C-alpha positions, 0 to 999 in steps of 0.5 A: 919274212912275212909271218902270221903274228900271235899275241899271248896277253898275259895282262890281267886286263885286255890290251888293244890296238897292237903294233909290231915294228910300226905294223898293225897286229890286232885290235883286241887281246882279252885278259889272260886266265890260265889255259886262255892267254887271251891270243888270237892270230893276225896276218902278217908282219915282216920281221928279221932277227933282232929287236921287235918293237911292240906297242899296245894300249891298255884296256879295262873297266872305266877308271881302271888305272893307266886305262888307254895308256900306250905301252912300249916294249922291246923283245929280241927275235934270237932266230928265224928258222927256215920255214917259219910261219909264225911269230909268237909274242908273249906280252907281260904286265911288267912291259916286257915281251918275248918273241919267237918264230916257229913253224907251228903255233906256240903254247902259252908261257906265263911270265918266268918268275925271274922276270917278274917285277 
C-alpha cells in the first residue's frame, strides 16, 4: 500500500536524506524541540506489515560528532489498518525507530524512558 510518510525526528540535530525501504522519503528534518518534532510529510512510499528499513544522515554544525554519518534503523509495522493514509516514523537518537500506519496524522511521541540508552 502506498502511504504518505510523516517523519518525526527526535535527535537534537537535523537529519537528512531519509530513505524508507530504499525509497526517498525527504531531504531535511530539523532538530527536536518539545512541541516541534522536526517532522514533515512526504508522498509516498510502498509499505506492508513487518520490518521497515529507515536510513538517514546526521546533520549538525561543522565539526559535530558523527556529522554526515549514515544511520540505519529498523522499525516493525505491526499492522496496516484498512483505509490507512499515513506512515508515521518516530526516529530516535539511539538509532531506533517506531512505525505506525493510520488514517490520520499521529502526534509526536518522545522516546519512552525504557527505550533510552
